[in-house]
PyMOL Python script that loads the backbone (N, CA, C, O; Angstrom):
from pymol import cmd

cmd.read_pdbstr("""\
ATOM      1  N   MET A   1     -18.376 -22.620  -7.450  1.00  0.00           N
ATOM      2  CA  MET A   1     -18.257 -22.818  -8.874  1.00  0.00           C
ATOM      3  C   MET A   1     -16.807 -23.509  -9.314  1.00  0.00           C
ATOM      4  O   MET A   1     -15.732 -23.124  -8.854  1.00  0.00           O
ATOM      5  N   SER A   2     -16.926 -24.422 -10.129  1.00  0.00           N
ATOM      6  CA  SER A   2     -15.561 -25.043 -10.628  1.00  0.00           C
ATOM      7  C   SER A   2     -15.231 -24.180 -11.737  1.00  0.00           C
ATOM      8  O   SER A   2     -16.100 -23.725 -12.480  1.00  0.00           O
ATOM      9  N   HIS A   3     -13.985 -23.938 -11.870  1.00  0.00           N
ATOM     10  CA  HIS A   3     -13.425 -23.027 -12.837  1.00  0.00           C
ATOM     11  C   HIS A   3     -12.539 -23.777 -13.789  1.00  0.00           C
ATOM     12  O   HIS A   3     -11.588 -24.466 -13.418  1.00  0.00           O
ATOM     13  N   PRO A   4     -12.919 -23.597 -15.085  1.00  0.00           N
ATOM     14  CA  PRO A   4     -12.303 -24.433 -16.154  1.00  0.00           C
ATOM     15  C   PRO A   4     -10.801 -24.077 -16.407  1.00  0.00           C
ATOM     16  O   PRO A   4     -10.120 -24.802 -17.132  1.00  0.00           O
ATOM     17  N   HIS A   5     -10.266 -22.922 -15.787  1.00  0.00           N
ATOM     18  CA  HIS A   5      -8.870 -22.634 -16.115  1.00  0.00           C
ATOM     19  C   HIS A   5      -7.991 -22.859 -15.015  1.00  0.00           C
ATOM     20  O   HIS A   5      -8.464 -22.974 -13.885  1.00  0.00           O
ATOM     21  N   ALA A   6      -6.630 -22.943 -15.244  1.00  0.00           N
ATOM     22  CA  ALA A   6      -5.747 -23.180 -14.243  1.00  0.00           C
ATOM     23  C   ALA A   6      -5.306 -21.838 -13.629  1.00  0.00           C
ATOM     24  O   ALA A   6      -4.458 -21.085 -14.107  1.00  0.00           O
ATOM     25  N   VAL A   7      -6.004 -21.656 -12.505  1.00  0.00           N
ATOM     26  CA  VAL A   7      -5.776 -20.334 -11.915  1.00  0.00           C
ATOM     27  C   VAL A   7      -5.476 -20.712 -10.416  1.00  0.00           C
ATOM     28  O   VAL A   7      -5.726 -21.834  -9.976  1.00  0.00           O
ATOM     29  N   VAL A   8      -4.930 -19.712  -9.666  1.00  0.00           N
ATOM     30  CA  VAL A   8      -4.649 -19.771  -8.286  1.00  0.00           C
ATOM     31  C   VAL A   8      -5.777 -19.909  -7.466  1.00  0.00           C
ATOM     32  O   VAL A   8      -6.784 -19.307  -7.839  1.00  0.00           O
ATOM     33  N   PRO A   9      -5.845 -20.667  -6.274  1.00  0.00           N
ATOM     34  CA  PRO A   9      -7.017 -20.859  -5.502  1.00  0.00           C
ATOM     35  C   PRO A   9      -7.790 -19.591  -4.960  1.00  0.00           C
ATOM     36  O   PRO A   9      -8.982 -19.692  -4.670  1.00  0.00           O
ATOM     37  N   SER A  10      -7.116 -18.409  -4.825  1.00  0.00           N
ATOM     38  CA  SER A  10      -7.797 -17.237  -4.229  1.00  0.00           C
ATOM     39  C   SER A  10      -8.796 -16.668  -5.341  1.00  0.00           C
ATOM     40  O   SER A  10      -9.569 -15.771  -5.004  1.00  0.00           O
ATOM     41  N   ILE A  11      -8.813 -17.122  -6.574  1.00  0.00           N
ATOM     42  CA  ILE A  11      -9.793 -16.600  -7.464  1.00  0.00           C
ATOM     43  C   ILE A  11     -11.026 -17.443  -7.241  1.00  0.00           C
ATOM     44  O   ILE A  11     -11.022 -18.665  -7.396  1.00  0.00           O
ATOM     45  N   VAL A  12     -12.129 -16.712  -6.854  1.00  0.00           N
ATOM     46  CA  VAL A  12     -13.256 -17.483  -6.433  1.00  0.00           C
ATOM     47  C   VAL A  12     -14.547 -17.378  -7.356  1.00  0.00           C
ATOM     48  O   VAL A  12     -15.504 -18.103  -7.085  1.00  0.00           O
ATOM     49  N   GLN A  13     -14.606 -16.583  -8.337  1.00  0.00           N
ATOM     50  CA  GLN A  13     -15.820 -16.500  -9.095  1.00  0.00           C
ATOM     51  C   GLN A  13     -15.462 -16.028 -10.577  1.00  0.00           C
ATOM     52  O   GLN A  13     -14.357 -15.624 -10.939  1.00  0.00           O
ATOM     53  N   GLN A  14     -16.528 -16.148 -11.311  1.00  0.00           N
ATOM     54  CA  GLN A  14     -16.432 -15.773 -12.728  1.00  0.00           C
ATOM     55  C   GLN A  14     -17.727 -14.921 -12.978  1.00  0.00           C
ATOM     56  O   GLN A  14     -18.843 -15.417 -12.824  1.00  0.00           O
ATOM     57  N   ASN A  15     -17.523 -13.521 -13.401  1.00  0.00           N
ATOM     58  CA  ASN A  15     -18.693 -12.823 -13.546  1.00  0.00           C
ATOM     59  C   ASN A  15     -19.398 -12.936 -14.857  1.00  0.00           C
ATOM     60  O   ASN A  15     -18.880 -13.661 -15.706  1.00  0.00           O
ATOM     61  N   THR A  16     -20.393 -12.382 -15.105  1.00  0.00           N
ATOM     62  CA  THR A  16     -21.214 -12.353 -16.469  1.00  0.00           C
ATOM     63  C   THR A  16     -20.501 -11.925 -17.482  1.00  0.00           C
ATOM     64  O   THR A  16     -20.770 -12.368 -18.599  1.00  0.00           O
ATOM     65  N   ASP A  17     -19.470 -10.999 -17.320  1.00  0.00           N
ATOM     66  CA  ASP A  17     -18.698 -10.585 -18.466  1.00  0.00           C
ATOM     67  C   ASP A  17     -17.668 -11.495 -18.947  1.00  0.00           C
ATOM     68  O   ASP A  17     -16.957 -11.180 -19.901  1.00  0.00           O
ATOM     69  N   GLY A  18     -17.536 -12.733 -18.268  1.00  0.00           N
ATOM     70  CA  GLY A  18     -16.551 -13.759 -18.470  1.00  0.00           C
ATOM     71  C   GLY A  18     -15.226 -13.448 -17.653  1.00  0.00           C
ATOM     72  O   GLY A  18     -14.352 -14.314 -17.662  1.00  0.00           O
ATOM     73  N   LEU A  19     -15.044 -12.430 -17.040  1.00  0.00           N
ATOM     74  CA  LEU A  19     -13.896 -12.144 -16.266  1.00  0.00           C
ATOM     75  C   LEU A  19     -14.003 -12.843 -14.870  1.00  0.00           C
ATOM     76  O   LEU A  19     -15.066 -13.090 -14.300  1.00  0.00           O
ATOM     77  N   ILE A  20     -12.808 -13.114 -14.424  1.00  0.00           N
ATOM     78  CA  ILE A  20     -12.648 -13.726 -13.017  1.00  0.00           C
ATOM     79  C   ILE A  20     -12.353 -12.675 -12.166  1.00  0.00           C
ATOM     80  O   ILE A  20     -11.752 -11.695 -12.607  1.00  0.00           O
ATOM     81  N   PHE A  21     -12.743 -12.755 -10.837  1.00  0.00           N
ATOM     82  CA  PHE A  21     -12.536 -11.737  -9.887  1.00  0.00           C
ATOM     83  C   PHE A  21     -12.048 -12.258  -8.590  1.00  0.00           C
ATOM     84  O   PHE A  21     -12.209 -13.419  -8.213  1.00  0.00           O
ATOM     85  N   ASN A  22     -11.339 -11.164  -7.821  1.00  0.00           N
ATOM     86  CA  ASN A  22     -10.718 -11.520  -6.497  1.00  0.00           C
ATOM     87  C   ASN A  22     -11.259 -10.404  -5.645  1.00  0.00           C
ATOM     88  O   ASN A  22     -11.488  -9.281  -6.093  1.00  0.00           O
ATOM     89  N   LEU A  23     -11.463 -10.786  -4.328  1.00  0.00           N
ATOM     90  CA  LEU A  23     -11.957  -9.789  -3.445  1.00  0.00           C
ATOM     91  C   LEU A  23     -10.934  -9.914  -2.259  1.00  0.00           C
ATOM     92  O   LEU A  23     -10.348 -10.982  -2.087  1.00  0.00           O
ATOM     93  N   ASP A  24     -10.705  -8.798  -1.412  1.00  0.00           N
ATOM     94  CA  ASP A  24      -9.897  -8.817  -0.353  1.00  0.00           C
ATOM     95  C   ASP A  24     -10.524  -7.820   0.726  1.00  0.00           C
ATOM     96  O   ASP A  24     -10.931  -6.685   0.476  1.00  0.00           O
ATOM     97  N   TYR A  25     -10.527  -8.429   1.930  1.00  0.00           N
ATOM     98  CA  TYR A  25     -11.116  -7.688   2.991  1.00  0.00           C
ATOM     99  C   TYR A  25     -10.144  -7.196   4.067  1.00  0.00           C
ATOM    100  O   TYR A  25      -9.076  -7.791   4.211  1.00  0.00           O
ATOM    101  N   ASP A  26     -10.464  -6.112   4.850  1.00  0.00           N
ATOM    102  CA  ASP A  26      -9.514  -5.646   5.855  1.00  0.00           C
ATOM    103  C   ASP A  26      -9.993  -6.612   7.136  1.00  0.00           C
ATOM    104  O   ASP A  26     -10.881  -7.461   7.056  1.00  0.00           O
ATOM    105  N   THR A  27      -9.220  -6.302   8.326  1.00  0.00           N
ATOM    106  CA  THR A  27      -9.477  -7.054   9.612  1.00  0.00           C
ATOM    107  C   THR A  27     -10.804  -6.712  10.146  1.00  0.00           C
ATOM    108  O   THR A  27     -11.319  -7.466  10.971  1.00  0.00           O
ATOM    109  N   GLY A  28     -11.387  -5.679   9.765  1.00  0.00           N
ATOM    110  CA  GLY A  28     -12.760  -5.245  10.235  1.00  0.00           C
ATOM    111  C   GLY A  28     -13.896  -5.799   9.420  1.00  0.00           C
ATOM    112  O   GLY A  28     -15.067  -5.618   9.752  1.00  0.00           O
ATOM    113  N   GLY A  29     -13.526  -6.509   8.298  1.00  0.00           N
ATOM    114  CA  GLY A  29     -14.499  -7.239   7.429  1.00  0.00           C
ATOM    115  C   GLY A  29     -14.989  -6.257   6.386  1.00  0.00           C
ATOM    116  O   GLY A  29     -16.013  -6.557   5.772  1.00  0.00           O
ATOM    117  N   ASN A  30     -14.384  -5.141   6.122  1.00  0.00           N
ATOM    118  CA  ASN A  30     -14.651  -4.289   4.999  1.00  0.00           C
ATOM    119  C   ASN A  30     -14.206  -4.678   3.743  1.00  0.00           C
ATOM    120  O   ASN A  30     -12.998  -4.914   3.718  1.00  0.00           O
ATOM    121  N   LEU A  31     -14.803  -4.822   2.683  1.00  0.00           N
ATOM    122  CA  LEU A  31     -14.284  -5.067   1.270  1.00  0.00           C
ATOM    123  C   LEU A  31     -13.235  -4.045   0.991  1.00  0.00           C
ATOM    124  O   LEU A  31     -13.628  -2.880   1.047  1.00  0.00           O
ATOM    125  N   THR A  32     -11.974  -4.245   0.702  1.00  0.00           N
ATOM    126  CA  THR A  32     -10.991  -3.197   0.373  1.00  0.00           C
ATOM    127  C   THR A  32     -10.374  -3.267  -0.892  1.00  0.00           C
ATOM    128  O   THR A  32      -9.827  -2.245  -1.305  1.00  0.00           O
ATOM    129  N   PHE A  33     -10.361  -4.385  -1.647  1.00  0.00           N
ATOM    130  CA  PHE A  33      -9.887  -4.439  -2.930  1.00  0.00           C
ATOM    131  C   PHE A  33     -10.938  -5.343  -3.800  1.00  0.00           C
ATOM    132  O   PHE A  33     -11.496  -6.316  -3.294  1.00  0.00           O
ATOM    133  N   ILE A  34     -11.141  -4.965  -5.057  1.00  0.00           N
ATOM    134  CA  ILE A  34     -11.841  -5.650  -6.027  1.00  0.00           C
ATOM    135  C   ILE A  34     -10.897  -5.871  -7.276  1.00  0.00           C
ATOM    136  O   ILE A  34     -10.269  -4.882  -7.653  1.00  0.00           O
ATOM    137  N   GLY A  35     -10.744  -6.940  -7.891  1.00  0.00           N
ATOM    138  CA  GLY A  35      -9.863  -7.114  -8.987  1.00  0.00           C
ATOM    139  C   GLY A  35     -10.525  -8.037 -10.027  1.00  0.00           C
ATOM    140  O   GLY A  35     -11.049  -9.104  -9.706  1.00  0.00           O
ATOM    141  N   TYR A  36     -10.472  -7.563 -11.317  1.00  0.00           N
ATOM    142  CA  TYR A  36     -11.035  -8.273 -12.391  1.00  0.00           C
ATOM    143  C   TYR A  36      -9.985  -8.564 -13.446  1.00  0.00           C
ATOM    144  O   TYR A  36      -9.143  -7.702 -13.697  1.00  0.00           O
ATOM    145  N   ALA A  37      -9.987  -9.769 -14.098  1.00  0.00           N
ATOM    146  CA  ALA A  37      -8.942 -10.189 -14.889  1.00  0.00           C
ATOM    147  C   ALA A  37      -9.614 -11.255 -15.960  1.00  0.00           C
ATOM    148  O   ALA A  37     -10.667 -11.845 -15.717  1.00  0.00           O
ATOM    149  N   PRO A  38      -8.902 -11.409 -17.106  1.00  0.00           N
ATOM    150  CA  PRO A  38      -9.407 -12.601 -18.028  1.00  0.00           C
ATOM    151  C   PRO A  38      -9.077 -13.775 -17.388  1.00  0.00           C
ATOM    152  O   PRO A  38      -8.159 -13.909 -16.580  1.00  0.00           O
ATOM    153  N   PRO A  39      -9.993 -14.783 -17.839  1.00  0.00           N
ATOM    154  CA  PRO A  39      -9.912 -16.119 -17.266  1.00  0.00           C
ATOM    155  C   PRO A  39      -8.428 -16.683 -17.523  1.00  0.00           C
ATOM    156  O   PRO A  39      -7.851 -16.478 -18.591  1.00  0.00           O
ATOM    157  N   GLY A  40      -7.921 -17.324 -16.589  1.00  0.00           N
ATOM    158  CA  GLY A  40      -6.585 -17.997 -16.758  1.00  0.00           C
ATOM    159  C   GLY A  40      -5.599 -17.067 -16.066  1.00  0.00           C
ATOM    160  O   GLY A  40      -4.497 -17.553 -15.813  1.00  0.00           O
ATOM    161  N   SER A  41      -5.815 -15.883 -15.743  1.00  0.00           N
ATOM    162  CA  SER A  41      -4.875 -15.022 -15.227  1.00  0.00           C
ATOM    163  C   SER A  41      -4.513 -15.443 -13.794  1.00  0.00           C
ATOM    164  O   SER A  41      -5.403 -15.873 -13.060  1.00  0.00           O
ATOM    165  N   ARG A  42      -3.238 -15.337 -13.360  1.00  0.00           N
ATOM    166  CA  ARG A  42      -2.774 -15.632 -12.067  1.00  0.00           C
ATOM    167  C   ARG A  42      -2.585 -14.257 -11.308  1.00  0.00           C
ATOM    168  O   ARG A  42      -2.540 -13.201 -11.938  1.00  0.00           O
ATOM    169  N   ASP A  43      -2.481 -14.307  -9.998  1.00  0.00           N
ATOM    170  CA  ASP A  43      -2.336 -13.217  -9.118  1.00  0.00           C
ATOM    171  C   ASP A  43      -1.149 -12.390  -9.478  1.00  0.00           C
ATOM    172  O   ASP A  43      -1.122 -11.180  -9.251  1.00  0.00           O
ATOM    173  N   THR A  44      -0.193 -13.023 -10.022  1.00  0.00           N
ATOM    174  CA  THR A  44       1.167 -12.247 -10.279  1.00  0.00           C
ATOM    175  C   THR A  44       1.118 -11.733 -11.774  1.00  0.00           C
ATOM    176  O   THR A  44       2.059 -11.026 -12.134  1.00  0.00           O
ATOM    177  N   ASP A  45       0.214 -11.991 -12.589  1.00  0.00           N
ATOM    178  CA  ASP A  45       0.094 -11.576 -13.926  1.00  0.00           C
ATOM    179  C   ASP A  45      -0.265 -10.035 -13.973  1.00  0.00           C
ATOM    180  O   ASP A  45      -1.023  -9.542 -13.138  1.00  0.00           O
ATOM    181  N   ALA A  46       0.286  -9.334 -14.941  1.00  0.00           N
ATOM    182  CA  ALA A  46      -0.016  -7.871 -15.071  1.00  0.00           C
ATOM    183  C   ALA A  46      -1.265  -7.900 -16.070  1.00  0.00           C
ATOM    184  O   ALA A  46      -1.190  -7.448 -17.212  1.00  0.00           O
ATOM    185  N   ALA A  47      -2.356  -8.443 -15.563  1.00  0.00           N
ATOM    186  CA  ALA A  47      -3.613  -8.564 -16.254  1.00  0.00           C
ATOM    187  C   ALA A  47      -4.821  -8.115 -15.609  1.00  0.00           C
ATOM    188  O   ALA A  47      -5.915  -8.365 -16.116  1.00  0.00           O
ATOM    189  N   TRP A  48      -4.695  -7.396 -14.403  1.00  0.00           N
ATOM    190  CA  TRP A  48      -5.738  -7.142 -13.529  1.00  0.00           C
ATOM    191  C   TRP A  48      -6.152  -5.745 -13.665  1.00  0.00           C
ATOM    192  O   TRP A  48      -5.320  -4.897 -13.986  1.00  0.00           O
ATOM    193  N   GLN A  49      -7.534  -5.403 -13.416  1.00  0.00           N
ATOM    194  CA  GLN A  49      -8.046  -4.109 -13.173  1.00  0.00           C
ATOM    195  C   GLN A  49      -8.445  -4.082 -11.648  1.00  0.00           C
ATOM    196  O   GLN A  49      -9.354  -4.789 -11.213  1.00  0.00           O
ATOM    197  N   ILE A  50      -7.756  -3.279 -10.917  1.00  0.00           N
ATOM    198  CA  ILE A  50      -7.934  -3.225  -9.408  1.00  0.00           C
ATOM    199  C   ILE A  50      -8.514  -2.016  -8.910  1.00  0.00           C
ATOM    200  O   ILE A  50      -8.093  -0.916  -9.270  1.00  0.00           O
ATOM    201  N   GLN A  51      -9.528  -2.168  -8.040  1.00  0.00           N
ATOM    202  CA  GLN A  51     -10.150  -0.857  -7.397  1.00  0.00           C
ATOM    203  C   GLN A  51      -9.955  -1.129  -5.928  1.00  0.00           C
ATOM    204  O   GLN A  51     -10.158  -2.213  -5.382  1.00  0.00           O
ATOM    205  N   ARG A  52      -9.500   0.082  -5.299  1.00  0.00           N
ATOM    206  CA  ARG A  52      -9.287   0.066  -3.788  1.00  0.00           C
ATOM    207  C   ARG A  52     -10.532   0.827  -3.287  1.00  0.00           C
ATOM    208  O   ARG A  52     -10.848   1.891  -3.820  1.00  0.00           O
ATOM    209  N   LEU A  53     -11.240   0.303  -2.276  1.00  0.00           N
ATOM    210  CA  LEU A  53     -12.251   0.922  -1.548  1.00  0.00           C
ATOM    211  C   LEU A  53     -11.881   1.453  -0.177  1.00  0.00           C
ATOM    212  O   LEU A  53     -11.279   0.737   0.624  1.00  0.00           O
ATOM    213  N   ASN A  54     -12.227   2.679   0.099  1.00  0.00           N
ATOM    214  CA  ASN A  54     -11.745   3.410   1.487  1.00  0.00           C
ATOM    215  C   ASN A  54     -13.010   3.543   2.178  1.00  0.00           C
ATOM    216  O   ASN A  54     -14.060   3.927   1.662  1.00  0.00           O
ATOM    217  N   TRP A  55     -12.819   3.168   3.492  1.00  0.00           N
ATOM    218  CA  TRP A  55     -13.957   3.262   4.527  1.00  0.00           C
ATOM    219  C   TRP A  55     -13.540   4.105   5.724  1.00  0.00           C
ATOM    220  O   TRP A  55     -12.402   4.023   6.185  1.00  0.00           O
ATOM    221  N   VAL A  56     -14.496   4.939   6.239  1.00  0.00           N
ATOM    222  CA  VAL A  56     -14.429   5.648   7.401  1.00  0.00           C
ATOM    223  C   VAL A  56     -15.532   5.495   8.228  1.00  0.00           C
ATOM    224  O   VAL A  56     -16.666   5.798   7.858  1.00  0.00           O
ATOM    225  N   ASN A  57     -15.240   4.986   9.468  1.00  0.00           N
ATOM    226  CA  ASN A  57     -16.279   4.686  10.385  1.00  0.00           C
ATOM    227  C   ASN A  57     -17.495   3.779   9.804  1.00  0.00           C
ATOM    228  O   ASN A  57     -18.687   4.048   9.958  1.00  0.00           O
ATOM    229  N   GLY A  58     -17.018   2.746   9.164  1.00  0.00           N
ATOM    230  CA  GLY A  58     -17.941   1.863   8.585  1.00  0.00           C
ATOM    231  C   GLY A  58     -18.710   2.352   7.317  1.00  0.00           C
ATOM    232  O   GLY A  58     -19.588   1.631   6.841  1.00  0.00           O
ATOM    233  N   LYS A  59     -18.415   3.514   6.778  1.00  0.00           N
ATOM    234  CA  LYS A  59     -19.029   4.080   5.530  1.00  0.00           C
ATOM    235  C   LYS A  59     -18.003   4.182   4.475  1.00  0.00           C
ATOM    236  O   LYS A  59     -16.874   4.647   4.627  1.00  0.00           O
ATOM    237  N   LEU A  60     -18.583   3.628   3.225  1.00  0.00           N
ATOM    238  CA  LEU A  60     -17.573   3.691   2.080  1.00  0.00           C
ATOM    239  C   LEU A  60     -17.523   5.139   1.534  1.00  0.00           C
ATOM    240  O   LEU A  60     -18.482   5.784   1.110  1.00  0.00           O
ATOM    241  N   THR A  61     -16.161   5.556   1.626  1.00  0.00           N
ATOM    242  CA  THR A  61     -16.052   7.023   1.322  1.00  0.00           C
ATOM    243  C   THR A  61     -15.455   7.222  -0.109  1.00  0.00           C
ATOM    244  O   THR A  61     -15.648   8.289  -0.692  1.00  0.00           O
ATOM    245  N   SER A  62     -14.788   6.292  -0.642  1.00  0.00           N
ATOM    246  CA  SER A  62     -14.322   6.421  -2.197  1.00  0.00           C
ATOM    247  C   SER A  62     -13.833   4.930  -2.597  1.00  0.00           C
ATOM    248  O   SER A  62     -13.571   4.015  -1.817  1.00  0.00           O
ATOM    249  N   GLY A  63     -13.779   4.918  -3.919  1.00  0.00           N
ATOM    250  CA  GLY A  63     -13.333   3.760  -4.586  1.00  0.00           C
ATOM    251  C   GLY A  63     -12.481   4.227  -5.804  1.00  0.00           C
ATOM    252  O   GLY A  63     -12.990   4.815  -6.758  1.00  0.00           O
ATOM    253  N   ARG A  64     -11.235   3.949  -5.722  1.00  0.00           N
ATOM    254  CA  ARG A  64     -10.249   4.424  -6.781  1.00  0.00           C
ATOM    255  C   ARG A  64      -9.551   3.213  -7.417  1.00  0.00           C
ATOM    256  O   ARG A  64      -9.289   2.175  -6.808  1.00  0.00           O
ATOM    257  N   TYR A  65      -9.284   3.452  -8.679  1.00  0.00           N
ATOM    258  CA  TYR A  65      -8.530   2.421  -9.480  1.00  0.00           C
ATOM    259  C   TYR A  65      -7.010   2.565  -9.511  1.00  0.00           C
ATOM    260  O   TYR A  65      -6.490   3.675  -9.404  1.00  0.00           O
ATOM    261  N   ALA A  66      -6.306   1.461  -9.655  1.00  0.00           N
ATOM    262  CA  ALA A  66      -4.948   1.515  -9.926  1.00  0.00           C
ATOM    263  C   ALA A  66      -4.673   1.959 -11.232  1.00  0.00           C
ATOM    264  O   ALA A  66      -5.411   1.589 -12.145  1.00  0.00           O
ATOM    265  N   GLY A  67      -3.532   2.843 -11.495  1.00  0.00           N
ATOM    266  CA  GLY A  67      -3.322   3.036 -12.804  1.00  0.00           C
ATOM    267  C   GLY A  67      -4.422   3.753 -13.472  1.00  0.00           C
ATOM    268  O   GLY A  67      -5.118   4.501 -12.785  1.00  0.00           O
ATOM    269  N   MET A  68      -4.671   3.611 -14.769  1.00  0.00           N
ATOM    270  CA  MET A  68      -5.675   4.080 -15.521  1.00  0.00           C
ATOM    271  C   MET A  68      -6.900   3.242 -15.570  1.00  0.00           C
ATOM    272  O   MET A  68      -7.622   3.322 -16.564  1.00  0.00           O
ATOM    273  N   ALA A  69      -7.206   2.437 -14.578  1.00  0.00           N
ATOM    274  CA  ALA A  69      -8.243   1.456 -14.630  1.00  0.00           C
ATOM    275  C   ALA A  69      -8.135   0.421 -15.737  1.00  0.00           C
ATOM    276  O   ALA A  69      -9.152  -0.157 -16.122  1.00  0.00           O
ATOM    277  N   GLU A  70      -6.919   0.158 -16.275  1.00  0.00           N
ATOM    278  CA  GLU A  70      -6.776  -0.786 -17.380  1.00  0.00           C
ATOM    279  C   GLU A  70      -6.359  -2.125 -16.794  1.00  0.00           C
ATOM    280  O   GLU A  70      -6.004  -2.178 -15.616  1.00  0.00           O
ATOM    281  N   PHE A  71      -6.387  -3.233 -17.577  1.00  0.00           N
ATOM    282  CA  PHE A  71      -6.190  -4.451 -17.172  1.00  0.00           C
ATOM    283  C   PHE A  71      -4.735  -4.855 -17.307  1.00  0.00           C
ATOM    284  O   PHE A  71      -4.344  -5.729 -18.080  1.00  0.00           O
ATOM    285  N   ASN A  72      -3.866  -4.054 -16.384  1.00  0.00           N
ATOM    286  CA  ASN A  72      -2.458  -4.219 -16.494  1.00  0.00           C
ATOM    287  C   ASN A  72      -1.699  -4.226 -15.068  1.00  0.00           C
ATOM    288  O   ASN A  72      -0.496  -3.975 -14.995  1.00  0.00           O
ATOM    289  N   GLN A  73      -2.402  -4.499 -14.064  1.00  0.00           N
ATOM    290  CA  GLN A  73      -1.894  -4.572 -12.781  1.00  0.00           C
ATOM    291  C   GLN A  73      -1.881  -5.783 -12.270  1.00  0.00           C
ATOM    292  O   GLN A  73      -2.685  -6.590 -12.736  1.00  0.00           O
ATOM    293  N   SER A  74      -1.010  -6.190 -11.237  1.00  0.00           N
ATOM    294  CA  SER A  74      -0.781  -7.376 -10.701  1.00  0.00           C
ATOM    295  C   SER A  74      -1.523  -7.487  -9.276  1.00  0.00           C
ATOM    296  O   SER A  74      -1.258  -6.715  -8.355  1.00  0.00           O
ATOM    297  N   TRP A  75      -2.457  -8.497  -9.180  1.00  0.00           N
ATOM    298  CA  TRP A  75      -3.232  -8.565  -7.871  1.00  0.00           C
ATOM    299  C   TRP A  75      -2.298  -8.757  -6.761  1.00  0.00           C
ATOM    300  O   TRP A  75      -2.513  -8.197  -5.686  1.00  0.00           O
ATOM    301  N   ALA A  76      -1.373  -9.436  -6.925  1.00  0.00           N
ATOM    302  CA  ALA A  76      -0.280  -9.701  -5.894  1.00  0.00           C
ATOM    303  C   ALA A  76       0.297  -8.452  -5.248  1.00  0.00           C
ATOM    304  O   ALA A  76       0.657  -8.399  -4.072  1.00  0.00           O
ATOM    305  N   ASP A  77       0.356  -7.412  -6.158  1.00  0.00           N
ATOM    306  CA  ASP A  77       0.887  -6.070  -5.729  1.00  0.00           C
ATOM    307  C   ASP A  77      -0.216  -5.144  -5.357  1.00  0.00           C
ATOM    308  O   ASP A  77       0.084  -3.952  -5.301  1.00  0.00           O
ATOM    309  N   ARG A  78      -1.349  -5.464  -5.115  1.00  0.00           N
ATOM    310  CA  ARG A  78      -2.393  -4.504  -4.900  1.00  0.00           C
ATOM    311  C   ARG A  78      -2.102  -3.524  -3.678  1.00  0.00           C
ATOM    312  O   ARG A  78      -2.463  -2.348  -3.726  1.00  0.00           O
ATOM    313  N   ASN A  79      -1.477  -4.024  -2.653  1.00  0.00           N
ATOM    314  CA  ASN A  79      -1.254  -3.120  -1.593  1.00  0.00           C
ATOM    315  C   ASN A  79      -0.156  -2.042  -1.807  1.00  0.00           C
ATOM    316  O   ASN A  79       0.010  -1.126  -1.001  1.00  0.00           O
ATOM    317  N   ASN A  80       0.605  -2.201  -2.963  1.00  0.00           N
ATOM    318  CA  ASN A  80       1.632  -1.272  -3.250  1.00  0.00           C
ATOM    319  C   ASN A  80       1.441  -0.366  -4.507  1.00  0.00           C
ATOM    320  O   ASN A  80       2.319   0.371  -4.955  1.00  0.00           O
ATOM    321  N   LEU A  81       0.268  -0.502  -4.986  1.00  0.00           N
ATOM    322  CA  LEU A  81      -0.049   0.323  -6.254  1.00  0.00           C
ATOM    323  C   LEU A  81      -0.570   1.636  -5.974  1.00  0.00           C
ATOM    324  O   LEU A  81      -1.046   1.862  -4.862  1.00  0.00           O
ATOM    325  N   LEU A  82      -0.530   2.549  -6.888  1.00  0.00           N
ATOM    326  CA  LEU A  82      -0.954   3.989  -6.730  1.00  0.00           C
ATOM    327  C   LEU A  82      -2.453   4.087  -7.253  1.00  0.00           C
ATOM    328  O   LEU A  82      -2.687   3.851  -8.438  1.00  0.00           O
ATOM    329  N   TYR A  83      -3.400   4.412  -6.429  1.00  0.00           N
ATOM    330  CA  TYR A  83      -4.751   4.482  -6.712  1.00  0.00           C
ATOM    331  C   TYR A  83      -5.244   5.962  -6.780  1.00  0.00           C
ATOM    332  O   TYR A  83      -5.220   6.691  -5.789  1.00  0.00           O
ATOM    333  N   THR A  84      -5.710   6.381  -8.050  1.00  0.00           N
ATOM    334  CA  THR A  84      -6.185   7.751  -8.384  1.00  0.00           C
ATOM    335  C   THR A  84      -7.609   7.726  -8.707  1.00  0.00           C
ATOM    336  O   THR A  84      -8.192   8.767  -9.011  1.00  0.00           O
TER     337      THR A  84
END
""", "prot")
cmd.dss("prot")
cmd.show_as("cartoon", "prot")
cmd.util.cbc("prot")
cmd.orient("prot")
């Protein structure tokens, strides 16, 4: 899908709510992070809502959000955020 905004190449889609989203996978192919932000947001902008997914033996065990699940996180910092 062609994106009408100047965004970094890692942003791959726009959902039906009009938000852009990023996905990140671990080396085993498990989806580990999902991030949503307003169109035009860059990976380094504090504009993301980020969820971390935890897997044990190939099964999803939990999904936790960074901060208070608000759109104020940086996708680039996803590995260093606190997920509760």
